C-alpha positions in Angstrom: 6.7 -6.3 -10.8 9.7 -4.2 -10.0 10.5 -1.2 -12.2 13.8 0.7 -12.1 15.6 3.3 -14.1 19.4 2.6 -14.4 21.5 5.4 -15.8 24.4 3.1 -16.6 22.6 0.9 -19.1 24.1 1.4 -22.5 24.8 -1.8 -24.3 24.2 -5.6 -24.6 26.8 -6.3 -22.0 24.9 -4.1 -19.5 21.7 -6.0 -20.3 23.4 -9.3 -19.7 25.0 -8.2 -16.4 21.7 -6.8 -15.1 19.9 -10.0 -16.1 22.4 -12.3 -14.6 22.5 -10.3 -11.3 18.8 -10.6 -10.9 18.7 -14.2 -11.9 21.3 -15.0 -9.2 18.7 -13.8 -6.7 15.8 -15.6 -8.5 16.7 -18.0 -11.4 13.0 -17.8 -12.6 13.0 -14.0 -12.8 11.9 -12.4 -16.0 14.0 -9.3 -16.9 13.0 -6.9 -19.6 15.4 -4.1 -20.4 14.6 -1.0 -22.6 18.1 0.4 -23.4 16.7 3.5 -25.1 14.8 4.5 -21.9 17.5 2.9 -19.5 14.6 1.1 -17.8 14.3 -2.4 -16.4 11.1 -4.3 -15.6 11.6 -7.4 -13.4 9.0 -10.1 -12.7 10.2 -12.0 -9.7 9.2 -13.7 -6.5 12.3 -12.3 -4.7 12.2 -9.4 -2.2 12.7 -6.0 -3.9 15.6 -5.4 -1.3 17.5 -8.5 -2.5 17.1 -7.6 -6.2 18.2 -4.0 -5.5 21.2 -5.2 -3.6 22.1 -7.5 -6.5 21.9 -4.6 -9.0 24.1 -2.4 -6.8 26.7 -5.1 -6.3 26.8 -5.7 -10.1 27.5 -2.0 -10.6 24.2 -1.0 -11.9 22.5 0.9 -9.1 19.0 2.2 -10.0 19.2 6.0 -10.3 15.5 6.7 -9.8 12.9 4.0 -9.0 10.0 4.3 -11.5 7.6 2.7 -9.0 6.5 4.6 -5.9 8.3 3.4 -2.8 6.5 2.6 0.4 7.1 5.2 3.1 6.7 4.6 6.8 
């Protein structure tokens, strides 16, 4: 599961836009949005990089990933 904080989340339109962006990458993805926390949980088989790129392209870049990122 992917976990992101997105500062721009503020309304139902934002929820719809984020959900549609993720589902363009993976139509079977399950997207849960917590507007109060400005947090998104995504259950997907798609690569995290593709999901992140879709969110950025839709205008909702994650401000701080909630999940630890892998470092090389």
